[in-house]
N, C-alpha and C positions, 0 to 999 in steps of 0.2 A: 293908282291905288284903287282897289276894289272896295265896294260897299254893298250892303244888303239894302234892297228897296222893297217896300210894301206898296203896291200899286193897286188902287181901286178903279175899276172900269165899269161904267154903266152902259149896258147894251140892250138892244132889242131882244125880247124873249122870243126867239124864233129858231127853228131847226137850222143847224149848221154853224151858228155863231161861235160856239165854243171851239169847234173844229178849226174855224178860221183863226181864232186867237192863238190856239195851240200851234197851228201851222206857221204862224208868224214867228213864234219862238223856235220851233224845230228847224224851219227852213233857213234860219240864220245862225243856228248853232248856239242860241241862248238857252241857259238852263232855267228850268222852273223848279224852285225848291219846295213850293207849296202852292196849291191852287184850290180855291173853293168858289162855288157858284150857286146862286139861288135867286128865285124871283123876289123882288122887293116892292113892286108896284103892279098889281094884277090889272088895274083898270087901264093903265098906259102900256102894259106889257113890257115892263123894264125888269131886267135882271142885273145883279151886281156880281162881278167877278173880282176876287181878291187874289192877286198874284204876288208871291214873294220870289224875288230873283236876286242874283248877285252879279255885279259887273263893274267896270270902270264907270266914272261919271259920264263919259261920252257914250258908252254902250247903253246905259240906262236912259239917257236922253234920247237915243235912237229908238229904243223900245217904246218909250212914251209917244214919240212922234209917229212911229209906224202904227201903233195902236190907234192913235187919234185919227189916222187916215182911213181906217177900216169903216166901211159904210154903215154897219149896224151899231157903231160906237157913238154914244151920246156925250160921254165925259170921261176923261182920264185924270186921275189925281195921284200924285206921289205922296202918300201920307207921311213918309219918313222925312220929306223936305218941307211939307206944308205946316208943320208944327206938331204939338203934342197929340198923341193918339193912343188908343187902347188896342192891344192886340192879344187875342186869346185863341187857344185850341181846345178841342175836346178829345180826350183819349179814353179808350176802354182797354184795360190792362188785365190779362188773365195770369194768375199766379197759382201754380200747382205745388202743393207740399203738405206735409204733416208735422205735427208736434211743434217744436220750438220755431220752426220756419213760419208756421201759420201765425203764431203769437207775434213774432217780429214783424211779419208783413202787416198785420193789423195795427201794430204800434206805429210803424212808419206811415201807413195810410192815414192814420189820425193826425200825425204831425204835418203831413202834406195836404190835409183836408180832402183826401180822396174818399169817395163814398162807396160802400159795398153795394153793388146792384144785383149780385148773384152770389150764392154761396152753396157749396156742397161739402161733404166731409173731407174732400181732398183738394178743393179749389175755391178761389175767390175771383170775381170779376170786379175790378175797381173802376169807377167813373171819376175822371179828374178833368178839371178845366184850369187853364193858366197859360202862361207864356211857354214857349218851346223849351227854354232852359229849365224851367221847373219840371216839366214832364220828362225831359231827358234825365234830370237828376233823380227823380223818383224811379224811373225805369232802371237806371244804373244800380240803384240800391236793391231793386227787386230781382235782378239777374241771379245773384247767388242764392236767393230764397225760392227760386223756381219760376221765374218769368217764363211763360209758355207762349203767349201770344199778345200782340199789340196792334191796336187799330186806332189811327189818328185822323182827325178831320182835315187838318191843315189850318192855316191861320185865317182868322177873320179879324178885321180891323175897322175902327171908326175914329174920326177926329174927336178930340175932347172939346168941351165948351160949346159955343154957339156955331162954330164952323160946321158946314155940312156940304155934301156933294149933291147937287141937284141937276137933273137933266134939262 
């Protein structure tokens, strides 16, 4: 049975590390559903990669073990198994329309707590944060109203409470 895993990986912040992590996935035919990376500790030159992937329990265990063996990797944590965690995405959603479609888009944006970050007489750009399902639902409602473009960051996730990932 397949499951979705959100894996946090602390790595050296150096050239080629992301390519090596991606190569591990592509070389073995594993799918990456979402990938984000950013520096988290400038003094120690550490970056955090958050990968969302789907596979059998055995496949996900293999992914974690292979990630852990990469030289620039400091720590691998499966947030979905380690306990409660928060997971969010950021999306920018452009909706083009006039008249009633504009009014309805604004009404729905308010209900979903999406912020207007740009507006013209014929378009809006909404900024929205939330889990993937919330963003998917909002975009589905925007399609008939003139959804023109969508840009998403991919998932970022962090453990709840006092648990934390340290290198």
